[in-house]
C-alpha atoms as a printed R data frame, in Angstrom:
   type eleno elety resid chain resno       x      y       z
1  ATOM     1    CA   UNK     A     1  -9.339 23.159  19.412
2  ATOM     2    CA   UNK     A     2  -5.585 23.376  19.003
3  ATOM     3    CA   UNK     A     3  -3.503 20.284  18.287
4  ATOM     4    CA   UNK     A     4  -0.781 19.331  20.738
5  ATOM     5    CA   UNK     A     5   1.002 17.193  18.157
6  ATOM     6    CA   UNK     A     6   4.428 18.727  17.484
7  ATOM     7    CA   UNK     A     7   5.531 16.267  14.802
8  ATOM     8    CA   UNK     A     8   6.149 17.783  11.357
9  ATOM     9    CA   UNK     A     9   3.439 17.103   8.772
10 ATOM    10    CA   UNK     A    10   4.186 14.188   6.480
11 ATOM    11    CA   UNK     A    11   4.343 15.199   2.819
12 ATOM    12    CA   UNK     A    12   3.144 12.924   0.049
13 ATOM    13    CA   UNK     A    13   5.647 12.179  -2.674
14 ATOM    14    CA   UNK     A    14   2.910 11.998  -5.284
15 ATOM    15    CA   UNK     A    15  -0.323 13.722  -6.192
16 ATOM    16    CA   UNK     A    16  -2.938 12.884  -3.543
17 ATOM    17    CA   UNK     A    17  -5.472 10.299  -4.691
18 ATOM    18    CA   UNK     A    18  -9.103 11.036  -3.834
19 ATOM    19    CA   UNK     A    19 -12.275  9.052  -4.342
20 ATOM    20    CA   UNK     A    20 -15.395 10.930  -5.466
21 ATOM    21    CA   UNK     A    21 -18.354  8.589  -4.896
22 ATOM    22    CA   UNK     A    22 -21.059 10.807  -6.445
23 ATOM    23    CA   UNK     A    23 -21.297 12.877  -9.612
24 ATOM    24    CA   UNK     A    24 -20.374 16.557  -9.241
25 ATOM    25    CA   UNK     A    25 -20.831 19.459 -11.650
26 ATOM    26    CA   UNK     A    26 -18.557 18.917 -14.676
27 ATOM    27    CA   UNK     A    27 -16.454 21.989 -13.878
28 ATOM    28    CA   UNK     A    28 -15.870 20.715 -10.334
29 ATOM    29    CA   UNK     A    29 -14.972 17.227 -11.543
30 ATOM    30    CA   UNK     A    30 -12.535 18.727 -14.062
31 ATOM    31    CA   UNK     A    31 -10.880 20.791 -11.343
32 ATOM    32    CA   UNK     A    32 -10.621 17.732  -9.091
33 ATOM    33    CA   UNK     A    33  -8.869 15.892 -11.941
34 ATOM    34    CA   UNK     A    34  -6.458 18.812 -12.383
35 ATOM    35    CA   UNK     A    35  -5.571 18.979  -8.692
36 ATOM    36    CA   UNK     A    36  -5.667 15.321  -7.660
37 ATOM    37    CA   UNK     A    37  -5.433 11.789  -8.899
38 ATOM    38    CA   UNK     A    38  -9.238 11.688  -8.760
39 ATOM    39    CA   UNK     A    39 -11.169  8.431  -8.905
40 ATOM    40    CA   UNK     A    40 -14.674  9.340 -10.067
41 ATOM    41    CA   UNK     A    41 -17.800  7.207  -9.812
42 ATOM    42    CA   UNK     A    42 -18.968  7.885 -13.372
43 ATOM    43    CA   UNK     A    43 -22.169  5.865 -12.993
44 ATOM    44    CA   UNK     A    44 -23.444  8.214 -10.247
45 ATOM    45    CA   UNK     A    45 -25.139  5.287  -8.554
46 ATOM    46    CA   UNK     A    46 -24.668  5.452  -4.774
47 ATOM    47    CA   UNK     A    47 -21.901  3.084  -3.726
48 ATOM    48    CA   UNK     A    48 -22.548  0.491  -1.067
49 ATOM    49    CA   UNK     A    49 -20.350  0.013   1.969
50 ATOM    50    CA   UNK     A    50 -18.911 -3.130   0.402
51 ATOM    51    CA   UNK     A    51 -17.950 -1.086  -2.693
52 ATOM    52    CA   UNK     A    52 -16.733  1.946  -0.767
53 ATOM    53    CA   UNK     A    53 -14.185  0.165   1.450
54 ATOM    54    CA   UNK     A    54 -12.076 -1.279  -1.398
55 ATOM    55    CA   UNK     A    55 -12.378  1.940  -3.416
56 ATOM    56    CA   UNK     A    56 -10.938  3.957  -0.518
57 ATOM    57    CA   UNK     A    57  -8.200  1.434   0.266
58 ATOM    58    CA   UNK     A    58  -5.536  3.124  -1.857
59 ATOM    59    CA   UNK     A    59  -6.877  6.692  -1.618
60 ATOM    60    CA   UNK     A    60  -5.652  9.542   0.544
61 ATOM    61    CA   UNK     A    61  -9.104 11.068   0.890
62 ATOM    62    CA   UNK     A    62 -12.749 10.934  -0.020
63 ATOM    63    CA   UNK     A    63 -14.958 13.746  -1.286
64 ATOM    64    CA   UNK     A    64 -18.345 13.030   0.300
65 ATOM    65    CA   UNK     A    65 -21.564 14.493  -1.023
66 ATOM    66    CA   UNK     A    66 -24.647 14.470   1.140
67 ATOM    67    CA   UNK     A    67 -27.821 14.130  -0.911
């Protein structure tokens, strides 16, 4: 499906901030930290909806992991 939006893409003026709600392999987490302002859930306990909403409030994206 092709987008009909002709507006130019908006660029961020900072490193994108992402929320990672589950533990990933250490090499992947390290790479995420290098590329993004990554917010990691170091406890690796699944976050609840009430925890997820505030955590995503100031993030540009989320890295979901289906388990």
